TILO-83805 format. One record per residue (C-alpha): residue number from 1; chain; x, y, z. Coordinates in steps of 0.05 Angstrom, whole numbers, plus 5000, padded with zeros to 4 digits. Example, Ala and Ser with C-alpha at 12.3 -4.5 7.8 and 13.67 -1.06 7.14 Angstrom:
% TILO-83805
<r i="1" ch="A" east="5246" north="4910" up="5156"/>
<r i="2" ch="A" east="5273" north="4979" up="5143"/>
//
This chain:
% TILO-83805
<r i="1" ch="A" east="5005" north="5001" up="5000"/>
<r i="2" ch="A" east="5027" north="5070" up="4985"/>
<r i="3" ch="A" east="5019" north="5125" up="5040"/>
<r i="4" ch="A" east="4985" north="5185" up="4999"/>
<r i="5" ch="A" east="4987" north="5239" up="5056"/>
<r i="6" ch="A" east="5035" north="5241" up="5106"/>
<r i="7" ch="A" east="5012" north="5256" up="5176"/>
<r i="8" ch="A" east="5029" north="5337" up="5204"/>
<r i="9" ch="A" east="5084" north="5350" up="5263"/>
<r i="10" ch="A" east="5029" north="5370" up="5304"/>
<r i="11" ch="A" east="5048" north="5366" up="5382"/>
<r i="12" ch="A" east="4992" north="5341" up="5428"/>
<r i="13" ch="A" east="5013" north="5404" up="5477"/>
<r i="14" ch="A" east="4996" north="5470" up="5462"/>
<r i="15" ch="A" east="5049" north="5491" up="5519"/>
<r i="16" ch="A" east="5080" north="5464" up="5570"/>
<r i="17" ch="A" east="5115" north="5488" up="5634"/>
<r i="18" ch="A" east="5157" north="5471" up="5700"/>
<r i="19" ch="A" east="5144" north="5493" up="5762"/>
<r i="20" ch="A" east="5176" north="5464" up="5827"/>
<r i="21" ch="A" east="5196" north="5399" up="5796"/>
<r i="22" ch="A" east="5125" north="5383" up="5768"/>
<r i="23" ch="A" east="5111" north="5387" up="5686"/>
<r i="24" ch="A" east="5043" north="5427" up="5679"/>
<r i="25" ch="A" east="5017" north="5424" up="5599"/>
<r i="26" ch="A" east="4954" north="5449" up="5564"/>
<r i="27" ch="A" east="4935" north="5397" up="5511"/>
<r i="28" ch="A" east="4890" north="5407" up="5448"/>
<r i="29" ch="A" east="4839" north="5351" up="5474"/>
<r i="30" ch="A" east="4828" north="5398" up="5537"/>
<r i="31" ch="A" east="4830" north="5465" up="5503"/>
<r i="32" ch="A" east="4777" north="5424" up="5467"/>
<r i="33" ch="A" east="4737" north="5410" up="5528"/>
<r i="34" ch="A" east="4739" north="5480" up="5555"/>
<r i="35" ch="A" east="4729" north="5509" up="5484"/>
<r i="36" ch="A" east="4662" north="5470" up="5470"/>
<r i="37" ch="A" east="4638" north="5485" up="5533"/>
<r i="38" ch="A" east="4645" north="5553" up="5530"/>
<r i="39" ch="A" east="4615" north="5558" up="5455"/>
<r i="40" ch="A" east="4561" north="5512" up="5483"/>
<r i="41" ch="A" east="4549" north="5569" up="5540"/>
<r i="42" ch="A" east="4541" north="5619" up="5490"/>
<r i="43" ch="A" east="4495" north="5589" up="5445"/>
<r i="44" ch="A" east="4449" north="5569" up="5502"/>
<r i="45" ch="A" east="4451" north="5648" up="5527"/>
<r i="46" ch="A" east="4438" north="5670" up="5448"/>
<r i="47" ch="A" east="4373" north="5620" up="5435"/>
<r i="48" ch="A" east="4345" north="5640" up="5520"/>
<r i="49" ch="A" east="4344" north="5712" up="5496"/>
<r i="50" ch="A" east="4300" north="5705" up="5436"/>
<r i="51" ch="A" east="4229" north="5684" up="5469"/>
<r i="52" ch="A" east="4204" north="5684" up="5398"/>
<r i="53" ch="A" east="4241" north="5617" up="5394"/>
<r i="54" ch="A" east="4201" north="5583" up="5452"/>
<r i="55" ch="A" east="4132" north="5553" up="5453"/>
<r i="56" ch="A" east="4095" north="5604" up="5480"/>
<r i="57" ch="A" east="4141" north="5661" up="5468"/>
<r i="58" ch="A" east="4172" north="5640" up="5547"/>
<r i="59" ch="A" east="4244" north="5611" up="5548"/>
<r i="60" ch="A" east="4245" north="5547" up="5594"/>
<r i="61" ch="A" east="4296" north="5573" up="5637"/>
<r i="62" ch="A" east="4334" north="5638" up="5657"/>
<r i="63" ch="A" east="4409" north="5651" up="5634"/>
<r i="64" ch="A" east="4431" north="5641" up="5712"/>
<r i="65" ch="A" east="4404" north="5582" up="5711"/>
<r i="66" ch="A" east="4438" north="5562" up="5647"/>
<r i="67" ch="A" east="4501" north="5575" up="5678"/>
<r i="68" ch="A" east="4486" north="5531" up="5742"/>
<r i="69" ch="A" east="4471" north="5476" up="5704"/>
<r i="70" ch="A" east="4530" north="5481" up="5666"/>
<r i="71" ch="A" east="4567" north="5452" up="5734"/>
<r i="72" ch="A" east="4526" north="5392" up="5725"/>
<r i="73" ch="A" east="4535" north="5385" up="5654"/>
<r i="74" ch="A" east="4611" north="5391" up="5663"/>
<r i="75" ch="A" east="4610" north="5338" up="5722"/>
<r i="76" ch="A" east="4561" north="5286" up="5673"/>
<r i="77" ch="A" east="4612" north="5293" up="5616"/>
<r i="78" ch="A" east="4668" north="5278" up="5657"/>
<r i="79" ch="A" east="4635" north="5224" up="5708"/>
<r i="80" ch="A" east="4597" north="5188" up="5649"/>
<r i="81" ch="A" east="4641" north="5189" up="5594"/>
<r i="82" ch="A" east="4698" north="5156" up="5647"/>
<r i="83" ch="A" east="4646" north="5106" up="5673"/>
<r i="84" ch="A" east="4616" north="5091" up="5603"/>
<r i="85" ch="A" east="4684" north="5071" up="5575"/>
<r i="86" ch="A" east="4696" north="5026" up="5635"/>
<r i="87" ch="A" east="4636" north="4996" up="5631"/>
<r i="88" ch="A" east="4628" north="4989" up="5559"/>
<r i="89" ch="A" east="4694" north="4977" up="5534"/>
<r i="90" ch="A" east="4736" north="4942" up="5595"/>
<r i="91" ch="A" east="4699" north="4925" up="5649"/>
<r i="92" ch="A" east="4737" north="4855" up="5654"/>
<r i="93" ch="A" east="4801" north="4904" up="5659"/>
<r i="94" ch="A" east="4784" north="4949" up="5712"/>
<r i="95" ch="A" east="4746" north="4899" up="5749"/>
<r i="96" ch="A" east="4808" north="4874" up="5763"/>
<r i="97" ch="A" east="4844" north="4940" up="5763"/>
<r i="98" ch="A" east="4784" north="4982" up="5805"/>
<r i="99" ch="A" east="4838" north="5030" up="5823"/>
<r i="100" ch="A" east="4852" north="5057" up="5758"/>
<r i="101" ch="A" east="4781" north="5071" up="5747"/>
<r i="102" ch="A" east="4786" north="5152" up="5770"/>
<r i="103" ch="A" east="4860" north="5149" up="5724"/>
<r i="104" ch="A" east="4827" north="5205" up="5667"/>
<r i="105" ch="A" east="4879" north="5233" up="5656"/>
<r i="106" ch="A" east="4914" north="5162" up="5619"/>
<r i="107" ch="A" east="4856" north="5161" up="5573"/>
<r i="108" ch="A" east="4794" north="5130" up="5560"/>
<r i="109" ch="A" east="4722" north="5159" up="5550"/>
<r i="110" ch="A" east="4664" north="5141" up="5521"/>
<r i="111" ch="A" east="4611" north="5183" up="5489"/>
<r i="112" ch="A" east="4563" north="5147" up="5504"/>
<r i="113" ch="A" east="4569" north="5153" up="5576"/>
<r i="114" ch="A" east="4586" north="5223" up="5569"/>
<r i="115" ch="A" east="4512" north="5232" up="5535"/>
<r i="116" ch="A" east="4479" north="5190" up="5593"/>
<r i="117" ch="A" east="4523" north="5235" up="5643"/>
<r i="118" ch="A" east="4496" north="5297" up="5614"/>
<r i="119" ch="A" east="4424" north="5267" up="5601"/>
<r i="120" ch="A" east="4424" north="5240" up="5680"/>
<r i="121" ch="A" east="4447" north="5307" up="5709"/>
<r i="122" ch="A" east="4403" north="5353" up="5657"/>
<r i="123" ch="A" east="4340" north="5314" up="5685"/>
<r i="124" ch="A" east="4356" north="5321" up="5760"/>
<r i="125" ch="A" east="4361" north="5395" up="5750"/>
<r i="126" ch="A" east="4300" north="5403" up="5714"/>
<r i="127" ch="A" east="4268" north="5360" up="5774"/>
<r i="128" ch="A" east="4292" north="5403" up="5822"/>
<r i="129" ch="A" east="4278" north="5478" up="5786"/>
<r i="130" ch="A" east="4214" north="5453" up="5755"/>
<r i="131" ch="A" east="4242" north="5468" up="5689"/>
<r i="132" ch="A" east="4209" north="5437" up="5616"/>
<r i="133" ch="A" east="4245" north="5379" up="5606"/>
<r i="134" ch="A" east="4240" north="5373" up="5531"/>
<r i="135" ch="A" east="4256" north="5435" up="5516"/>
<r i="136" ch="A" east="4313" north="5438" up="5560"/>
<r i="137" ch="A" east="4344" north="5376" up="5525"/>
<r i="138" ch="A" east="4329" north="5415" up="5464"/>
<r i="139" ch="A" east="4373" north="5476" up="5485"/>
<r i="140" ch="A" east="4428" north="5434" up="5511"/>
<r i="141" ch="A" east="4428" north="5388" up="5444"/>
<r i="142" ch="A" east="4424" north="5443" up="5399"/>
<r i="143" ch="A" east="4498" north="5473" up="5433"/>
<r i="144" ch="A" east="4534" north="5409" up="5425"/>
<r i="145" ch="A" east="4553" north="5393" up="5358"/>
<r i="146" ch="A" east="4616" north="5451" up="5364"/>
<r i="147" ch="A" east="4649" north="5407" up="5418"/>
<r i="148" ch="A" east="4641" north="5344" up="5382"/>
<r i="149" ch="A" east="4668" north="5390" up="5322"/>
<r i="150" ch="A" east="4735" north="5408" up="5368"/>
<r i="151" ch="A" east="4738" north="5351" up="5403"/>
<r i="152" ch="A" east="4747" north="5302" up="5339"/>
<r i="153" ch="A" east="4793" north="5354" up="5304"/>
<r i="154" ch="A" east="4832" north="5346" up="5374"/>
<r i="155" ch="A" east="4833" north="5274" up="5363"/>
<r i="156" ch="A" east="4863" north="5277" up="5301"/>
<r i="157" ch="A" east="4917" north="5322" up="5321"/>
<r i="158" ch="A" east="4939" north="5276" up="5379"/>
<r i="159" ch="A" east="4938" north="5216" up="5322"/>
<r i="160" ch="A" east="4896" north="5180" up="5355"/>
<r i="161" ch="A" east="4825" north="5144" up="5345"/>
<r i="162" ch="A" east="4850" north="5127" up="5269"/>
<r i="163" ch="A" east="4810" north="5089" up="5218"/>
<r i="164" ch="A" east="4820" north="5020" up="5192"/>
<r i="165" ch="A" east="4878" north="5019" up="5136"/>
<r i="166" ch="A" east="4860" north="5044" up="5066"/>
<r i="167" ch="A" east="4893" north="5062" up="4993"/>
<r i="168" ch="A" east="4836" north="5124" up="4993"/>
<r i="169" ch="A" east="4869" north="5180" up="4959"/>
<r i="170" ch="A" east="4866" north="5225" up="5028"/>
<r i="171" ch="A" east="4888" north="5162" up="5071"/>
<r i="172" ch="A" east="4941" north="5184" up="5128"/>
<r i="173" ch="A" east="5006" north="5150" up="5150"/>
<r i="174" ch="A" east="4996" north="5158" up="5235"/>
<r i="175" ch="A" east="5057" north="5159" up="5267"/>
<r i="176" ch="A" east="5062" north="5110" up="5331"/>
<r i="177" ch="A" east="5077" north="5025" up="5321"/>
<r i="178" ch="A" east="5005" north="5011" up="5340"/>
<r i="179" ch="A" east="4978" north="5056" up="5279"/>
<r i="180" ch="A" east="5028" north="5017" up="5233"/>
<r i="181" ch="A" east="5007" north="4955" up="5262"/>
<r i="182" ch="A" east="4979" north="4930" up="5198"/>
<r i="183" ch="A" east="4990" north="4853" up="5184"/>
<r i="184" ch="A" east="4969" north="4848" up="5111"/>
<r i="185" ch="A" east="5000" north="4919" up="5096"/>
<r i="186" ch="A" east="5072" north="4918" up="5065"/>
<r i="187" ch="A" east="5117" north="4983" up="5080"/>
<r i="188" ch="A" east="5075" north="5040" up="5108"/>
<r i="189" ch="A" east="5008" north="5038" up="5123"/>
<r i="190" ch="A" east="4961" north="5092" up="5108"/>
<r i="191" ch="A" east="4893" north="5096" up="5152"/>
<r i="192" ch="A" east="4822" north="5128" up="5139"/>
<r i="193" ch="A" east="4827" north="5196" up="5185"/>
<r i="194" ch="A" east="4757" north="5178" up="5215"/>
<r i="195" ch="A" east="4765" north="5232" up="5267"/>
<r i="196" ch="A" east="4757" north="5281" up="5205"/>
<r i="197" ch="A" east="4695" north="5243" up="5184"/>
<r i="198" ch="A" east="4664" north="5239" up="5250"/>
<r i="199" ch="A" east="4677" north="5311" up="5259"/>
<r i="200" ch="A" east="4649" north="5336" up="5195"/>
<r i="201" ch="A" east="4581" north="5295" up="5210"/>
<r i="202" ch="A" east="4575" north="5295" up="5281"/>
<r i="203" ch="A" east="4602" north="5373" up="5290"/>
<r i="204" ch="A" east="4595" north="5410" up="5226"/>
<r i="205" ch="A" east="4538" north="5382" up="5184"/>
<r i="206" ch="A" east="4494" north="5363" up="5246"/>
<r i="207" ch="A" east="4510" north="5424" up="5288"/>
<r i="208" ch="A" east="4494" north="5476" up="5219"/>
<r i="209" ch="A" east="4424" north="5441" up="5209"/>
<r i="210" ch="A" east="4408" north="5442" up="5280"/>
<r i="211" ch="A" east="4421" north="5516" up="5275"/>
<r i="212" ch="A" east="4384" north="5521" up="5212"/>
<r i="213" ch="A" east="4321" north="5489" up="5235"/>
<r i="214" ch="A" east="4321" north="5527" up="5308"/>
<r i="215" ch="A" east="4336" north="5595" up="5284"/>
<r i="216" ch="A" east="4300" north="5594" up="5211"/>
<r i="217" ch="A" east="4245" north="5534" up="5219"/>
<r i="218" ch="A" east="4229" north="5551" up="5293"/>
<r i="219" ch="A" east="4241" north="5475" up="5320"/>
<r i="220" ch="A" east="4246" north="5495" up="5396"/>
<r i="221" ch="A" east="4168" north="5510" up="5381"/>
<r i="222" ch="A" east="4161" north="5433" up="5377"/>
<r i="223" ch="A" east="4189" north="5409" up="5446"/>
<r i="224" ch="A" east="4232" north="5344" up="5439"/>
<r i="225" ch="A" east="4250" north="5357" up="5364"/>
<r i="226" ch="A" east="4320" north="5388" up="5366"/>
<r i="227" ch="A" east="4342" north="5334" up="5420"/>
<r i="228" ch="A" east="4312" north="5275" up="5369"/>
<r i="229" ch="A" east="4347" north="5305" up="5318"/>
<r i="230" ch="A" east="4414" north="5307" up="5347"/>
<r i="231" ch="A" east="4405" north="5239" up="5374"/>
<r i="232" ch="A" east="4389" north="5200" up="5321"/>
<r i="233" ch="A" east="4440" north="5246" up="5273"/>
<r i="234" ch="A" east="4496" north="5238" up="5312"/>
<r i="235" ch="A" east="4469" north="5162" up="5321"/>
<r i="236" ch="A" east="4474" north="5144" up="5244"/>
<r i="237" ch="A" east="4538" north="5187" up="5234"/>
<r i="238" ch="A" east="4567" north="5144" up="5285"/>
<r i="239" ch="A" east="4542" north="5086" up="5261"/>
<r i="240" ch="A" east="4573" north="5094" up="5189"/>
<r i="241" ch="A" east="4644" north="5115" up="5212"/>
<r i="242" ch="A" east="4641" north="5056" up="5249"/>
<r i="243" ch="A" east="4659" north="5012" up="5183"/>
<r i="244" ch="A" east="4722" north="5049" up="5165"/>
<r i="245" ch="A" east="4747" north="5070" up="5240"/>
<r i="246" ch="A" east="4798" north="5018" up="5274"/>
<r i="247" ch="A" east="4757" north="4974" up="5332"/>
<r i="248" ch="A" east="4778" north="4977" up="5409"/>
<r i="249" ch="A" east="4838" north="4926" up="5410"/>
<r i="250" ch="A" east="4802" north="4884" up="5465"/>
<r i="251" ch="A" east="4752" north="4867" up="5412"/>
<r i="252" ch="A" east="4801" north="4844" up="5364"/>
<r i="253" ch="A" east="4816" north="4770" up="5359"/>
<r i="254" ch="A" east="4847" north="4724" up="5308"/>
<r i="255" ch="A" east="4780" north="4694" up="5294"/>
<r i="256" ch="A" east="4747" north="4769" up="5300"/>
<r i="257" ch="A" east="4795" north="4817" up="5260"/>
<r i="258" ch="A" east="4745" north="4869" up="5244"/>
<r i="259" ch="A" east="4733" north="4880" up="5317"/>
<r i="260" ch="A" east="4658" north="4862" up="5327"/>
<r i="261" ch="A" east="4633" north="4864" up="5393"/>
<r i="262" ch="A" east="4574" north="4820" up="5369"/>
<r i="263" ch="A" east="4577" north="4778" up="5309"/>
<r i="264" ch="A" east="4552" north="4708" up="5276"/>
<r i="265" ch="A" east="4585" north="4684" up="5219"/>
<r i="266" ch="A" east="4631" north="4739" up="5206"/>
<r i="267" ch="A" east="4580" north="4794" up="5201"/>
<r i="268" ch="A" east="4561" north="4841" up="5262"/>
<r i="269" ch="A" east="4566" north="4904" up="5296"/>
<r i="270" ch="A" east="4619" north="4942" up="5337"/>
<r i="271" ch="A" east="4609" north="4973" up="5400"/>
<r i="272" ch="A" east="4604" north="5030" up="5377"/>
<r i="273" ch="A" east="4548" north="5012" up="5332"/>
<r i="274" ch="A" east="4505" north="4965" up="5384"/>
<r i="275" ch="A" east="4514" north="5034" up="5434"/>
<r i="276" ch="A" east="4490" north="5076" up="5366"/>
<r i="277" ch="A" east="4421" north="5034" up="5353"/>
<r i="278" ch="A" east="4382" north="5054" up="5421"/>
<r i="279" ch="A" east="4404" north="5131" up="5408"/>
<r i="280" ch="A" east="4370" north="5125" up="5336"/>
<r i="281" ch="A" east="4306" north="5092" up="5359"/>
<r i="282" ch="A" east="4297" north="5142" up="5413"/>
<r i="283" ch="A" east="4311" north="5198" up="5371"/>
<r i="284" ch="A" east="4265" north="5179" up="5325"/>
<r i="285" ch="A" east="4213" north="5165" up="5368"/>
<r i="286" ch="A" east="4223" north="5239" up="5403"/>
<r i="287" ch="A" east="4215" north="5266" up="5324"/>
<r i="288" ch="A" east="4154" north="5237" up="5309"/>
<r i="289" ch="A" east="4122" north="5257" up="5386"/>
<r i="290" ch="A" east="4140" north="5324" up="5380"/>
<r i="291" ch="A" east="4107" north="5331" up="5311"/>
<r i="292" ch="A" east="4055" north="5297" up="5327"/>
<r i="293" ch="A" east="4043" north="5352" up="5383"/>
<r i="294" ch="A" east="4054" north="5404" up="5340"/>
<r i="295" ch="A" east="4000" north="5372" up="5297"/>
<r i="296" ch="A" east="3950" north="5372" up="5353"/>
<r i="297" ch="A" east="3959" north="5438" up="5375"/>
<r i="298" ch="A" east="3897" north="5481" up="5343"/>
<r i="299" ch="A" east="3917" north="5538" up="5294"/>
<r i="300" ch="A" east="3911" north="5602" up="5331"/>
//
């Protein structure tokens, strides 16, 4: 296989300093989290400041409540993302090494776990403050894609979560022995830049569609529609990318080279695809329910 694109010489660290014998570094991935949260906050504030977007021309919460909710969401992302990775991807390992569950700096976060964490945190906050749950979910969902875009770009910069070996013209030769461990490839191994596929589909395209529907088509007027579109859109994008994304090493074996978490006769689904199926089903149900309720409201 002939390499087409050489991976740029990126550093995973934006900068690093040494103080009192300790090294401190700001990594691109951490910056993506910070920037994603700030952008989501600003998008949320902008939407709340436009009452005409909401049912009854009344925003579901105040900007002060949104700022309070951010703390809950951050905790939900971190705790849910880590516990999701532990439970969905390496339960046996962490059962044998429970002390490493809290070592988030060693890597290992699950989007689906982080999503569950955000859902639980937002649900509890909505119950405590009597906030309409579907409208709150819509508000949060429409602000998530920019963070996904930045997160996937940082995955690319870190040369992690790359795709399967490929000879497409835009395949990259990622550095490191793991990326170059391609048994059927002679010479340099080029791979799908699956991080960029996800950045485009989950972040850019989904984000633009959501913003257009919210600000041009009145999506917030149908509680549950925006969050339903986000869930089904993300689920579909991730499901498709999984076909070219390198599976997690713990699922790969001599009899299962594709790393399928469930398979029969060589055909099956990866863990990412399995987790996306209920997302897509729930998303489509929310869209259908939102449109049904909107159709039942008598015309003014």
